[in-house]
C-alpha positions as CSV (number, residue, x, y, z in Angstrom):
1,M,-42.6,-43.5,-10.1
2,N,-39.2,-42.1,-9.6
3,D,-38.1,-41.9,-6.3
4,H,-34.7,-40.1,-7.0
5,P,-34.7,-37.0,-5.1
6,K,-34.5,-33.8,-7.9
7,P,-30.9,-32.3,-8.1
8,A,-30.7,-29.1,-6.2
9,R,-31.2,-26.1,-8.3
10,R,-28.3,-24.0,-9.1
11,K,-28.4,-20.6,-7.6
12,K,-29.7,-18.0,-10.2
13,T,-27.3,-15.4,-11.1
14,P,-28.7,-12.1,-10.4
15,R,-30.2,-10.4,-13.6
16,F,-29.7,-6.7,-14.4
17,E,-33.4,-6.3,-13.3
18,E,-32.7,-7.3,-10.2
19,I,-29.4,-5.1,-9.6
20,A,-31.3,-2.3,-11.0
21,E,-34.0,-2.4,-8.5
22,A,-31.6,-2.9,-5.7
23,A,-29.6,0.3,-6.9
24,G,-32.7,2.3,-7.7
25,V,-31.8,2.7,-11.5
26,S,-32.8,1.3,-14.8
27,P,-31.6,-1.8,-16.3
28,S,-30.1,0.0,-18.9
29,T,-27.9,1.9,-16.5
30,V,-26.7,-1.5,-15.0
31,D,-25.8,-2.7,-18.4
32,R,-23.7,0.8,-18.9
33,V,-21.9,0.6,-15.7
34,L,-21.1,-3.3,-15.5
35,N,-19.9,-3.3,-19.4
36,E,-18.6,0.0,-19.0
37,R,-20.6,1.7,-21.9
38,G,-21.4,5.1,-22.0
39,S,-21.1,8.1,-19.3
40,V,-22.9,7.4,-15.7
41,S,-22.5,9.9,-12.8
42,P,-19.9,8.6,-10.1
43,A,-22.8,8.3,-7.7
44,T,-24.7,6.2,-9.7
45,R,-22.0,4.0,-10.9
46,A,-20.9,3.4,-7.2
47,S,-24.5,2.6,-6.3
48,V,-24.8,0.2,-9.1
49,I,-21.6,-1.8,-8.1
50,A,-22.4,-1.9,-4.5
51,A,-25.8,-3.5,-5.3
52,A,-24.0,-6.0,-7.6
53,R,-21.3,-7.0,-5.1
54,K,-24.1,-7.3,-2.5
55,L,-26.2,-9.6,-4.8
56,G,-23.2,-11.6,-5.5
57,V,-22.7,-11.3,-9.1
58,P,-20.2,-13.8,-10.3
59,R,-18.0,-11.6,-12.5
60,L,-15.1,-9.2,-12.2
61,L,-16.8,-5.9,-11.5
62,P,-15.2,-2.7,-12.6
63,D,-13.8,0.1,-10.5
64,A,-16.5,2.3,-8.5
65,R,-15.0,5.3,-9.9
66,H,-13.2,6.5,-13.1
67,G,-10.5,9.3,-13.1
68,L,-9.4,11.1,-10.0
69,L,-11.4,10.9,-6.6
70,R,-10.9,14.6,-5.0
71,L,-11.3,14.5,-1.4
72,D,-11.1,18.1,0.8
73,V,-9.9,18.5,4.2
74,L,-10.7,21.9,6.0
75,L,-9.0,22.5,9.1
76,P,-8.5,25.7,11.2
77,D,-5.3,27.7,11.2
78,N,-4.4,26.3,14.7
79,N,-0.9,25.4,15.7
80,T,-1.5,23.5,18.8
81,P,0.2,20.1,19.3
82,F,-3.0,18.3,18.7
83,F,-3.7,20.1,15.3
84,Q,-0.1,19.8,14.3
85,R,-0.3,15.8,14.7
86,L,-3.9,15.7,13.4
87,R,-2.2,17.1,10.2
88,Q,0.5,14.8,10.3
89,A,-1.8,12.0,10.7
90,L,-3.7,13.1,7.6
91,Q,-0.6,13.3,5.5
92,N,0.3,10.1,6.3
93,A,-2.6,8.4,5.7
94,S,-3.3,10.1,2.3
95,Q,0.2,8.8,1.4
96,L,-1.0,5.4,1.7
97,L,-4.0,5.9,-0.7
98,D,-4.3,4.9,-4.6
99,K,-2.8,7.3,-6.7
100,R,-6.1,8.2,-8.0
101,I,-7.4,9.6,-4.6
102,V,-6.5,13.1,-4.4
103,V,-6.6,14.5,-0.9
104,R,-6.5,18.4,-0.3
105,R,-5.8,19.9,2.9
106,L,-6.7,23.4,3.3
107,I,-5.8,25.4,6.4
108,L,-8.5,28.3,7.1
109,P,-8.0,31.5,9.5
110,E,-9.7,30.2,12.5
111,H,-11.9,33.3,12.9
112,D,-12.6,34.0,9.2
113,V,-16.2,32.5,9.0
114,E,-16.5,34.0,5.5
115,A,-13.4,32.2,4.2
116,M,-14.7,29.0,5.9
117,C,-18.2,29.0,3.9
118,R,-16.6,29.7,0.7
119,A,-13.9,26.8,1.1
120,I,-17.0,24.6,1.8
121,A,-19.7,25.7,-0.6
122,H,-17.4,26.5,-3.6
123,P,-14.5,24.5,-4.2
124,P,-12.6,25.3,-7.6
125,Y,-13.0,21.8,-8.8
126,R,-15.7,19.0,-8.7
127,R,-15.2,17.5,-5.1
128,H,-16.3,14.0,-4.5
129,G,-16.1,14.3,-0.5
130,L,-15.3,16.6,2.2
131,I,-13.9,16.6,6.1
132,A,-14.3,19.8,7.9
133,T,-13.2,20.9,11.2
134,V,-15.7,23.8,11.9
135,P,-17.6,26.1,14.4
136,D,-21.1,25.3,15.1
137,N,-22.8,28.4,13.6
138,E,-25.7,29.0,11.1
139,R,-23.6,30.5,8.2
140,V,-21.4,27.2,8.4
141,R,-24.3,25.1,8.6
142,E,-26.2,26.6,5.6
143,A,-22.9,25.9,3.7
144,L,-22.7,22.2,4.7
145,H,-26.4,21.7,4.1
146,K,-25.7,23.0,0.4
147,V,-22.7,20.5,-0.1
148,I,-25.1,17.4,1.5
149,A,-27.9,18.3,-0.9
150,E,-25.5,18.1,-3.8
151,G,-24.9,14.5,-2.8
152,V,-21.5,14.9,-1.7
153,P,-20.6,13.1,1.6
154,V,-19.4,15.3,4.4
155,A,-18.0,14.5,7.6
156,T,-16.9,16.8,10.7
157,M,-14.0,15.8,12.5
158,V,-12.8,16.7,15.9
159,S,-16.3,18.9,16.6
160,A,-19.6,18.1,15.7
161,L,-22.3,20.2,14.6
162,A,-25.7,19.8,16.7
163,D,-29.3,18.5,14.9
164,M,-27.5,17.6,11.5
165,P,-28.4,14.0,10.8
166,K,-26.8,13.6,7.5
167,L,-23.6,15.0,8.6
168,H,-21.1,12.1,9.6
169,Y,-19.2,12.7,12.7
170,V,-15.8,11.4,13.2
171,G,-14.2,12.0,17.0
172,I,-14.6,11.4,20.4
173,D,-17.7,11.8,22.5
174,N,-16.7,15.1,24.0
175,Y,-19.3,15.3,26.5
176,R,-18.3,11.8,28.2
177,A,-14.9,13.2,28.1
178,G,-16.0,16.3,29.9
179,R,-17.9,13.9,32.3
180,T,-14.6,12.0,32.8
181,A,-12.4,14.9,33.7
182,G,-15.3,15.9,36.2
183,Y,-15.1,12.5,37.8
184,F,-11.4,12.5,38.4
185,L,-11.5,15.8,39.4
186,G,-13.9,15.1,42.3
187,R,-11.8,12.0,43.3
188,L,-8.4,13.7,43.2
189,V,-9.4,16.7,45.3
190,R,-9.8,16.5,49.2
191,R,-11.7,19.6,50.4
192,P,-14.6,21.5,49.2
193,G,-14.0,24.3,46.8
194,R,-13.7,25.6,43.3
195,V,-13.0,23.8,40.1
196,L,-11.9,26.5,37.2
197,L,-13.3,25.6,33.7
198,L,-11.1,26.9,30.7
199,S,-12.2,26.5,27.1
200,A,-10.4,27.3,23.7
201,R,-13.5,28.4,21.8
202,L,-17.0,28.8,22.8
203,D,-18.4,28.4,19.5
204,Y,-16.9,24.9,18.7
205,R,-19.4,22.1,19.8
206,S,-16.4,19.8,21.1
207,H,-15.5,22.6,23.8
208,I,-19.1,23.5,24.6
209,D,-19.8,19.7,25.6
210,R,-16.8,19.0,27.1
211,S,-17.4,21.9,29.6
212,R,-21.2,20.9,30.2
213,G,-19.9,17.3,30.6
214,C,-17.7,18.3,33.4
215,Q,-20.1,20.6,35.1
216,E,-22.9,18.2,35.1
217,A,-20.8,15.1,36.5
218,I,-19.6,17.6,39.4
219,A,-23.0,18.7,40.2
220,E,-24.3,15.1,40.5
221,L,-21.4,13.6,42.0
222,Y,-19.5,16.0,44.2
223,P,-22.0,18.8,45.8
224,A,-19.1,20.4,47.7
225,L,-17.5,21.5,44.7
226,Q,-18.7,24.5,42.4
227,C,-17.4,25.1,38.8
228,N,-17.8,28.7,37.0
229,P,-21.1,28.9,35.6
230,Q,-19.5,29.3,31.9
231,A,-16.1,28.2,30.9
232,I,-13.4,30.8,30.3
233,A,-12.6,31.1,26.5
234,T,-8.6,31.4,26.5
235,H,-8.5,30.6,22.6
236,D,-5.4,28.3,23.1
237,D,-3.3,31.3,24.2
238,P,-0.9,30.6,27.3
239,D,-1.3,34.3,28.4
240,Q,-5.1,34.1,28.6
241,C,-4.9,30.8,30.5
242,Y,-2.1,32.5,33.0
243,L,-4.6,35.3,33.5
244,A,-7.7,33.4,34.4
245,V,-5.8,31.0,36.6
246,A,-4.1,33.9,38.3
247,R,-7.4,35.9,38.9
248,A,-9.0,32.6,40.5
249,L,-6.1,32.2,43.1
250,K,-6.2,36.0,43.8
251,A,-9.7,35.5,44.4
252,G,-9.2,33.3,47.4
253,D,-7.9,30.0,48.5
254,D,-10.4,27.6,47.8
255,L,-9.3,26.9,44.1
256,V,-8.9,22.9,43.9
257,G,-9.2,22.1,40.6
258,I,-8.8,23.0,36.8
259,Y,-10.1,21.5,33.5
260,N,-8.8,22.9,30.5
261,S,-10.6,21.6,27.4
262,G,-8.1,23.4,25.0
263,A,-4.4,24.2,24.8
264,G,-2.5,26.8,26.4
265,S,-1.0,24.8,29.3
266,P,2.2,26.6,29.6
267,G,0.2,29.6,31.2
268,I,-1.5,27.4,33.8
269,E,1.7,25.9,34.9
270,A,3.3,29.1,35.3
271,A,0.4,30.7,37.3
272,L,0.4,27.7,39.4
273,R,4.0,28.1,40.3
274,K,3.9,32.0,40.5
275,F,1.4,31.4,43.4
276,D,3.0,28.4,44.8
277,M,0.1,26.1,43.8
278,A,1.9,23.6,41.6
279,G,0.8,20.2,42.7
280,K,-1.4,21.5,45.2
281,V,-4.6,22.2,42.5
282,A,-6.0,19.1,40.7
283,W,-5.6,19.5,36.9
284,V,-6.9,17.6,34.0
285,G,-6.3,18.5,30.3
286,H,-6.2,17.0,26.8
287,E,-3.7,15.4,24.6
288,P,-0.6,13.6,26.0
289,S,1.7,16.2,24.5
290,D,5.5,17.0,25.2
291,E,4.6,19.6,27.5
292,H,1.7,17.9,29.2
293,R,4.4,14.6,29.7
294,Q,6.6,16.9,31.5
295,Y,4.0,18.5,33.8
296,I,2.6,15.3,34.6
297,Q,6.0,13.6,35.6
298,S,6.9,16.6,37.7
299,G,3.7,16.2,39.6
300,I,1.9,19.4,38.6
301,M,-0.8,18.1,36.2
302,D,-2.7,14.9,37.2
303,L,-4.4,13.4,33.9
304,V,-4.5,13.9,30.1
305,I,-7.4,13.0,27.9
306,D,-6.3,11.7,24.3
307,Q,-8.4,12.0,21.6
308,D,-6.3,9.9,19.3
309,P,-5.9,12.1,16.4
310,D,-4.4,9.5,14.1
311,N,-7.0,7.2,14.3
312,Q,-9.7,10.2,13.7
313,A,-7.8,10.9,10.3
314,I,-8.0,7.3,9.5
315,S,-11.8,7.0,10.2
316,A,-12.7,10.3,8.5
317,L,-11.0,9.2,5.2
318,Q,-12.4,5.9,5.6
319,Y,-16.2,7.1,5.7
320,L,-15.6,9.1,2.4
321,L,-13.8,6.1,0.9
322,H,-16.8,4.0,1.6
323,A,-19.3,6.7,0.9
324,C,-17.9,7.0,-2.9
325,G,-17.8,3.3,-3.1
326,M,-14.0,3.0,-3.0
327,V,-13.7,0.4,-0.1
328,E,-16.5,-2.0,1.0
329,V,-16.1,-1.8,4.9
330,P,-17.6,1.4,6.5
331,P,-16.1,3.0,9.7
332,P,-17.5,2.3,13.2
333,S,-20.8,4.3,13.6
334,A,-19.8,4.9,17.2
335,P,-17.6,7.6,18.5
336,N,-13.9,7.3,18.6
337,E,-12.6,5.9,22.0
338,F,-10.5,8.2,24.0
339,R,-7.8,7.1,26.2
340,L,-6.6,8.5,29.7
341,Y,-2.9,9.1,30.9
342,C,-1.4,9.9,34.0
343,R,2.3,9.7,35.9
344,E,2.2,5.8,35.6
345,N,1.5,5.5,31.9
346,I,1.9,8.7,30.2
347,W,4.0,8.5,26.7
348,Q,7.6,8.2,26.8
349,R,7.9,9.0,23.1
350,R,7.6,12.5,21.5
351,Y,3.9,13.5,20.6
352,L,5.3,15.1,17.6
353,P,7.7,12.8,15.9
354,T,9.4,15.8,13.9
355,A,9.7,17.9,16.7
356,P,13.3,19.0,17.4
């Protein structure tokens, strides 16, 4: 009788059949991918290599993709400080990528839905991934559904689209940002009155969610305060912001707070100074821009919510590169974090480094 223990079995190397089962393809396809024989679609190639990597195949695996990887980023023609910084962040991040990865940034007219749909659904070349900042309407949804059905990974950035589970969203939780604005407005004001809600656009989910969050937080926490039933669309225009604030101040002396979910802040500042209400009305907005830094330091503005466009750009690209099999680590599934800035911690550096 042999009492010697049997030597531990050497771990079995995954066979092509196991990799094929994990990737949902045939063993012959696995052979073509791992031995680089014949033509295989980019999506299948990425799936096989991901399965082989997960199973621990002890060999040098080929690149997930042959040729160029073409990624499109569609952005609105919006020249606010936030979108300027976002475009700059995308450019900086793209310059660090492998030369095989081509990122095309396409700036689209903000009110031209037809142009947006064409750019989404009909690219002039084979596209491998799409990032889009678009309004939430039926035609845009249909165009995005078409792209997703073709197997192209798609992410929306800055503003989400409701009820599209296969669409990845990169950005902050805009509803929570709005609630945060409402919470601090209620803490800042010292008397009952009205809070004026201003919004850049009423067709972008980000602005809808911010306004709703602010309204609901104030209604729940501060019953002595009242908001306008629907945010006033100003389209990031300082003149429109000025008129909205001026009308509210002319209507009576009970305006105690302003929440602006978009841009156009010079108009708000001008109206508050015109009616001698600078520093007497609590004011919360978005982005630690150069103009907002000046308003906060002078005591006219109280708080800004930072969406961190730099991190949004990196997270969006990371999602596409992971979906295309170019990087192993996926981006976080939770929304991006947002930060709050007031007089005590506002940026001392330029928001737009290239600005004169």
